N, C-alpha and C positions, 0 to 999 in steps of 0.2 A: 162253889168251886167257879172261878173265873177263869175261863180259857182263852188267850189270844190269839186270834189266828191272824197272820199277817200274808196278802195276797203279794205277787210281785209289781201287780199296778198300782197298790199303794206305797211302794220302795222310793225315795228320793232319788234324783240322777244326780251323778256326782260327775262334775266336769272337770276336766284337765285343769292343771294350776296354772300354767302360762302358755307362751309362744314356743318355746324350749319342748314341752311337754307334748303339745300337738306335732311338732315336727318330728319328734321320736315316733309318735305314733302313728306316722303316715307309712303307708306302702312301699317296698323297697322300691319298685320303679318308680314312684314318683322322686324319692331319694336320688336316686341316680340321675333322672333326669334333671334335679335341680342342680346338683353336683356338676353336672356337665354343662348346662347354661351358664353356671358362675364360672368355669373354667373357660368357656368361648369369649365371655366379654372379657376376663381379664388379657385373654390374647389379642383379643380387638383393641383394647387398651394400650397393649404394649407396643403393637404395630404402628398406630397411631403416635405414640410419643416418639418413635424412631422414626420416623418418615417426617416428623414435623422436626424432628432435629438435625436429619440429614439434609432435605429441602434440596433444591436444583441447584445442581453443582456442573460447572462447563470447564474448559479446558483453561487453563491459564496459561502454561507453557510445554510443549512437546519436545520429544528427543533432546532434552538437555544431558549435558555431561554429568558424571557423578558430581564433580565439584561445583558446578553453579547448581544444580538440584539442591544439595546441602546447604550453599549459601541462601537460596532463594526461602527453603524451608526454613532456615535460623529466623530470617527476616519475616515473614509469616507468623512464626512462634511470637517474636518481640512484639508484633502488632494486634495480635489475639485476633487471628482472624482462623476461622477453622477451615481446615484443608485435607484432602485425601489423595492418595494414590490409585492411581487405574491400574490396572492386570499389568503385571509385569515391571511397573514402576517407569513406564514410557511419557507419561505425562503427570503434570500436577493439577488438581481441578480442587477449584475453590467455588462458593456462591454466585450464583450467576448475575446476581445484582450488583457484586464486585469486581469482576473482571476487568473492567477498562480504569477504575480507577487504582486498582493494584497495580496495571501494569505500570500505571504513570507513576506512581510513587516507587515502585521497584526500578523503573528507570531513571529516577532520580537519584537512586543510591547506585546507579552504575551495575545494578544486576539484568540480566546474566551477562556475566563478562564475554562468555564465548569460551569456547576449548581452544583457542590459541594463547601459546604462552608467550609473553615478551621478556623482559628484563627480569621478571621475577625467578627465572631459571639461574640468575647469578647468586640469588639468597640462599640456594640449598645445592652451593658448590662443595664437592667431597674433599678428603683431604687426600693429597697424592696423586692428584690429577696431571696427566701430561699436558705438554705445552697446546698438542693438537687437539685435544677434548677442551682446555679452556678458549680455542680459537674457534672451534666447533661451537661450544656455547654459547659464546658471545655473538656467533653468525646468526644462533638461531633465534636468539634475542631480538636480533637486529630486524631479521625478517618477520618474527609474529609482531613486533611495535610497527614496521610499515603495513601489515595485513590489517591492524588494529584501525589504522588512520586512512588507510584505505576504503573498508567496510563501513567506515563512519557517514560516506558518501550516500544520498537518498537513492541513487540509481542502482547502486552496488549492492549486491545480495550476501556474497561472498568472492574471497578472494585467497589467492596464494602467491607469493612473492620468492623468488629462486634467485639468490646472489650467487655470483662466481668470482671468491675473492681469493686471487692467486697469492701465494706466498712471496712474501718480501726477501731478495737476497742482496749481497753486498753491492752487484752490479747493477748501476742505476738503468745502462742500455739495455739490458736483457730482462728488465721487470716489465711483466704483462700488466695491462690495464684491468681493471674488473669491468665486470658487465651485469647485467641484469634483466631476469625476465618477470612479467607479470600478467597471471592470468587470472580473468575477472567472470563472474558468473553472475549476470543482470537480472533484474527484478523482469518479470514478463510484462512486456510493451514498453520498456526504459530503453534509453538510446543514450550515448556519451557523445556530445560534440566535440569537436576540435580543441576548443580550449579545455575541456575538461582532463580528454587525453593528454593534453599538454600540461596541465596541470600535476595529473598522476607522475608522468616522466620528471619534472622538475623535483616533485616530492622525493622520489627516489633517487634521482642523481645529486641532490641536495644532500640527502640523509648518508650517503657512502663516500667517502674520500676519494677525489682523482677520478669519479666515474661522470664519464662523458654523455652527454644526453642522448646522443646518436647512439649510443650502446644499450638502451633501454628499450626493451620490446614489450609493447602491451598487446594482449589478446582476450576477445571473448571468448563464453563458454563453446561456441560455432566454430572456434579456431581459427575465427578471421584476424588477420593482423590489422589495427588500430593505429598504429605508429606508422610514420611516412619515413623510411630512410631514405637515403641518397640514390639506392639503386632501384626503388621502385616509384620515385616520386618524377621522375621524368617518364617513364611507361604509361603511367596511369594520370597524366596529366591532363586536366580538361574532361575526366569520364569518372571521377569519385564520387561517393555520396554525398558529400559538404556542396559539389556544385550543384548537383539536382537538389540539394534542400534548399539553396539560394535561389533558383528557379523557382522551386514552390513557393517561397516567402516573398518573392518579386510577384506572381501571379495573384496569390492572395492579396497582398498590399493592392494591387490595383482592381480587384473585386471588390474588395472593402471599401475604398472611394466611391465606385460607383454605387454599392448599396447605401452607404450613408448618404449620398448627394439626393439619389432616386426615392428612396423608400418614404421622405417625408411628403413625396409630391403623389405617388401612387399609391400607397398606402403598404401596410405590414403583407408580407404572404403575396403580393402581387407581382413580385418580379424575381427574374433569376439571370444572373450575368454570370459569365467567364471570360478569362484572358487568358491568351497563348503568348507567352513572351520565348522569343527566339534571341539566346543571349549567346555573346561571342566569347569562347574563353580560351581563346588560342592567343599566346603571347607572341610577340614579334619585334624584333630589336634591330635596329639600321645605323648604320656608321657610313659617316659621308668625310671628304676629305673635298675644299674648297680653297682655289689656289686665286689669290687676287691680283690682277695683273699691275704692271707699272701704268701710270695714267699722263705720263711726260715728266715735264721739270715742276710742275706745281706739286707731284705727288710726294710725300715723305719717303726718302730713301733711306736707307740704313747700308752700310759698307759692312760687309762681314769681314773681308780680306782683301789687301793690294800687296802687289809685287811689281818691283820695278828692277829692270835689267840693262846696263848701259856695257857696251863693249866697242871698241875702237884701236887704231894705233899707238895712242898716248897723248897725253897733254902737248907735248912738243910739237908734234906733227898735225895738230889741228889750227887750223886757221880761225882767228876771230873772227867772229861775223855779229851782225847785227847792226842796230845804231848806235852809235857812240852817245854817250851819255848817262845821266842818271840811270834811265830804266834800264840800262844793261847790268848793271850792278844790284837790281833788286833779286831775290830769293824768287824760285819758282812758285807759282800758284797751283792751286788743285785745278785737275779736270773739269771743264765746265762743260762738257759734250753730254748731250741726253743719251740715257740708256739706249731706246727706240730710236734714235735720231741716226742721222748718215754719218758714217766715219768721219773723222778729221785730223788731219795731221796734229801729232803732237807739238807743244811748243815747248823747246829748249829751256834750258835757266839761262841762258843769253838770249830768249828770243827768237829763236832759228826754232826749226822742227826736225823731230826725231831723224837720226837718218841722215842729216845733211852734214856735212865735212867732209874732210879727207878720210875716207876708211872706216868712218864711227857710225855703231848703231844703237838704239837704245829702245825697248820693250817694255812696255806696261801691261801689268792683269791685276783687274778691281773684278771683285765678286759682291756681289748686292744680296740682302735678306729679300726674299720673297714670302707675301702674305698666305698663312695656311689656316684655314679654319677646319676642326674637326668637330663633329654634331653627331652624337648618338642620341636616337630617338627609341624609346622602350615602350610600347602599346600596352596600357592597361587590359588587363582580362577582366571579363566580366560585362562587357558593353552590351546595351541593348541595338540588337540590328534590326528588330521588326518587333511590334504589338498588333494584335489582332483582338477585337473584343465583339463579344456576341450578346445580346440582352434581348429579353422578351419581356414584354410588361402585358400584363392581364387587362382584359376588359373593364371599363369602368361600370361600377354598380349602381343605379341609378332607382330612386323610388317615386312612383308619381303619386297623385293625390289621392288614391283608393290603398295606398300601403303598398303596391306589390312592387318588387324589386325583380329588375331586369339587368342584364350584360348589354352595354352600349361600348361599340369598337371606339378606338380613338381615332379624333380627327388628324389630316396628314401634317397641318401646322405643329401641333402636339408631339406628333413622332420627331419633327426636324428640332423642335427645341429639346427634346430628349437626347437626341442624338448630338446636338451640339454640347451639351451639359456632359455626355460622356467623352467626347472628344478632348474636353478642356481637363476633366478629371484626371484622363491619363496622359496627357502631355501629348496630345497626337501630332504626328510630324510627317506630312505629307511626302516630303522627300525621302523620309526614311522609307516608305512604304507601309505604312500603319494602315490598318482599316478598321472599322467600327459600324458594325452593324446593329439597327434596333428595329425588332418588329413586336407587332399586336397582335395577340392570339388569346382566345379563351383558355384560361388554366382548367383542366378535369379535374373536379373534385370528386374523391372517393368516398362513399357513404359510409358514415362511421357506426357501425353497427353496436349498440350497446349491449353488453352482456351482465343481466344482472344476475349476481352471485347468490343463492339461497344464504340465509342466515347460517344456517348449520355447516356450510362450505366456506365462511369467511376465515381468513387465517386466524384473525384474533380471537374468535369463537372456538377456533379448534384448539388454540394454545389454550385457552380458559378452561373447555373441557378437558383437555389433557393435562393442565394441572390438577384440577379438581376431581379426576376421576378416581384416584388413591383413596381420599378422604370420605367422599362418596359412597363406594364401595364397602369400607369400612365400616361405615355409619349402617347401610343398608344390612350388613351381616350380622350388626348387634342386635339391630331391632327383630330381626328374624329369631336370633336366640332369644331374644328378651320376651317376646309375645308366643314365642314355641315352646319352649322349656320353663323359662324362670316362672313366669307370670301365672300358670296353671296350678304349679304347684304351690306359690304363696297364696292364690285366691282359696284353694282347697283347705290350708292351715289357716286363714284367717277367718274362714266363714263361720257364722254362729251356729249353735245347735239347732236342730228341729224342735219346734213347738211339742210337747207331748198329747197323745189324742185325748179326748173328753172320756171320763170313765163312763161305761154302761149302768142303768140303774141296777141298783141291787149288786154291783161289781164287789163293791168294795163292803166290807164288815171289819167294824173294828172290833168288835166284844161281842162274847156272847154270854148271856144270862141264865143260869142255871134255874129255870122254871118251865111253865107249861105251855108258854108261848110258842105258837106254832109260827115260824116263820115262812113268807109264800117261797113257793116254787121259783128258783133262778132258772132263766131261759138258758136254752143250749149254747155254748159256748161257739161262738164262729171261728171255729179253729185256723180254717182254709184259709180266710181273710186276713186274720191278725199274721199269720205264717207269711202272707203276700205282704202285706205292710211291713215286716220286719224284713224283709228281703230289698224291697223297696229302699228302707232307712240305711242298709247295711251299705247297700250299692252309694247314694247321695252322700251321706256322713259315714264313715267309717270310724271316725273317732269318736262321734257321739255313741256309737255302738258298742265300742270297746268299755266305755265310761258305763251305759247300762249293765254290760255283764259284769264289769267289776263290782259296780255297785250291790248287783243281783249277789254275788260271791261273799261279799262282805256283810249283806245283811241277814243271809242265810247262816252266817257263820256268829252272827250275836244272837239270831233267835235261839240256836241250840245251845249257845251257853246260859240263855236267860230260862 
């Protein structure tokens, strides 16, 4: 009888069929670590995707009205530009690299238009409006159009226009003239000169019928009146800001002449010059009348009027007088006596003198024109009464043969030449009281301390690190999750099973023959050592141990069936 004895060590090891079976055979803790690691990696990938799609957004426009905001968003959608609204919808944000380009493109399209409404108010006219409502709507539209035109100026940030348009009636004499007021909000550091203010006044007065430019008032945000009316022009004459600006420009022009003339000689940054101008802004007007006296008979004399009076007893009582002959029958001639000469008796028509004869009298009155010259002299304002110029020149830098640089004062003749050049450049007038002073003095040079900014404090590096902080942080988290949770589990599942230990001599007995042979005694089993090896194998490769146990169970079942 043949008896087959099968020992556990002689059974074949059955390995799992594939990677899935190995994963299933892993402990619950390893499975949870793998699932948690995969979920964390998926979250990191999702965060990276959202951050890359979001990018760095900056404000395109802020504090827009609903109408302008909708128009800007519609234009951005047509241009396929990503955008998002800030909290509360107070600002529209776009990618930082496209902010300036988008502003120029939207400005070309006329956006944003601003919250000021113009003549488009007339497009939404309602049925049944009264005449007052129509007139008020037209006035609001005109004010809005004027506001848009004024705010298009570079120095004006915002403007408000108020028109006072009185109602017209049938009585022309009782009609009131319209007036206007303009309130300007200027940009920081900007001012309007007199020509710009006059242009605003002309724009408003030309847009409203029968509006006198004197009835337009322009104010700035501080409440200062920019227009000069007839009431305040005389009170502030010679004291306004425009005259101070004229003096400043005059002094700057003179100083620039000095710099342009002397800098090529003494070198750049070796010259300091100031000019003080005394300007007379007073206006004077003189009227004189000059009478030219007659200069005798040779002067041209014009008779204004002449009157002659004759009185006497009559023609019958007048005795003939004079020299008989042709001369007595001639008509009387004009008086030849000079105006300034001695009085002489008048010669009558008959050759006699006035008042001669019996009871006769004759009077003659002659008025002559007198020369008169009327001269009106009006002196121009802004005349320069005196100029004072002060110039400081640095010492000359001299380098010797050894390469050492030293400061040397200028010679006296050089100072005189520079003084003459300054006098010629500003139009020096000694009779006017001008003065020019040129001195030579060493300039004090402040040492420039160079501060070396560390690399990690430089703005460019800070911006770069700030932009790369999010992706670097996400990448670090992904690495920690992979090497801490996912990799150990995958390593345990993909590790090869350990090699079985070598069998002891006589430990394997395949068959036993029924005869009288005596087998050698087997050594005592080292149960404690085998048990310790089994425990180490179970700890190192639990999947392999599970396969061995499964093989044992299947083998015992096969033996039992046999």
